[in-house]
C-alpha positions, 0 to 999 in steps of 0.5 A: 472536484470543483467546489465553490470558494468558502470560508477558510478553516482558520477564519472558522477557528478564529471566530469560533475562539473569539465566540467562546471567549465572548460567551465566557466573558458574558457569562462572567459578567452576568455572574458578577451582576447577579452577585451584586444584585443580591446585596445592593438595595433598590432604594437609598439607606439611612444611616444612624447619625451616631455611627461615625464610621458610616457617616458621610458615605453614600451606599449606591442603589441598583439604578446607580450601580447599573449606570456605572457597570454597564459601560465598563462591562461593554468596554471589557466585552469589546477588549475580549472580542479584539483579544479573541479575534487576534489571539484566535487568528494567531493560535489557529495559524499555529495549529494548522501549520502542519496541515499546510505542510501536508497540503503542500506535499499532496499537491507536490505528489499530485504534480508527480513528485513522490520523493518529497517527505513531510517529516513533521517534527515534534511529539505525536498528535493527530496531525503527526500521525497523518503526516507520518501515515502520508509519508509512509504512503508516498514511500510505498507509492514511489517504490511501487512506481519505480517497480512498475516503470522497471517492469514496463522497461524490461517487458518492452525490452522482452517484447521487442526482442521477438519482434526484432527477430521476426523483422530480421528474419522477414528481411533476410527471406525478402533478400534471399528469395531461394531460402528454405521457406520451411526453416523460415516458418519454423523459426517464425513460429518459435519466435511468435510462440515465445512472444504469445507466452510473454503476452499471456504472462503479463495478462496473468500478472495483471489479473493477479493484481486485481485480486478479483477472484472468489475464494474456495477450498483448493487441495494443493496436492491435486494441483501438484498431480495435475501440474506434474502430469502436464509437465511430464513430457518436458521432464522426460525430454530433459532427463529430469525425474519428478517426485511428488508426495505429501499430504492433503493440503487445502488452501483458500483461494482461486483454483486457476491462479493456484494451478498457475502458481504450482505449474510455474514452480514445477516448470521452473524446477525442470528447466533450471536443473542439471543437464542430465539426471536432474531431480525435482521433489514436490511435497505438500503438507499442513503446518500451523493451520496453513497449507505448505507447498515445497518444490526442490530441484537439483542444479547449480549452486546458487548464492543467497544474493542471487536467490534473492533476486530470482522473483524479480521479473525477467530473472532466469537464474545464473544466466539468461537462457533463450530456448524453447522451454526457458520461459520468459523470465516471469515464472517466479514473479507470477508466483510471488504475485499470486502468493501475495494476493492469497495472503501467503508467504514465499520463501526461496532457499538455496540448497547445499547440494545445488539447486533451489528450495521454494516454500509456499505457505497459504492460509487454510480456509475458514471452518465454515467455508471448508464444509 
């Protein structure tokens, strides 16, 4: 925003300090003058000649006192004015020094440097609280920008893979006119479907970030039944048994996003399972006034270090699987984002027998909204 140049805060504070000092000096002078007037006569006084102590002394009248007091009072006020301006300028500079550091840090952040920190020393006050809050904001902003850059790089890499594969298939088809067209079309269809899935997953992440949805009561148990029914053909194809049970667990949020979350969890549990005779257990419950969804699956034993990275984009467990149902590596990343925008918590725990246990805890709707 373009603004007209104005008087600096330091000048304003200096003038304020000097003005208050002049006002205090004027009030003091007025008080002294009023006090003196109460004891100074308007006319000269005659002393008794027999009073030797007062003989030879002249008691001043008000007019003479005014002539003597006024110039000296003016000199004192001038000294107070100079002292107020100089002292106020120095004092205002010392008080505004932290604000200058905060302004410099803000300009550096505007220029793109997010690694700078103010780290204002001293005991806590308003300026230091502002500096600490700004440092915290810079730290979070730097981490967010780094995460976005890493995500963009990974997304670009993932999107480049199907495009490069498509280009290679087309080049081979052009160089080999006798190649089986049906096989080529099928492979192109698979590659294109993967690119579409990745794009849709990125759009889901974008919509979840905006938090622009209407919250309403949603029964997680019904979402589990819908997700299990949708993914049943995939589970049967991979030899995975799905076991769903639990109580009615009502959460507050978007039905579409929560269904996406539930479907991603069940899909992840089916895909990352044992090669045969795998199992998936899905439970819903109510705990401490919150709706809880628990998804467990059998599979390979996972280390806690690996589990802690599974919610990062494009992570696919123990290896980067690329088949028709492996997904695009954004399933749990989408789940984490949806849980976050719903003010819930997501916990990933490796099972002792192998596989993974994922627990989602979401806040229940307020009593008035559940009616």
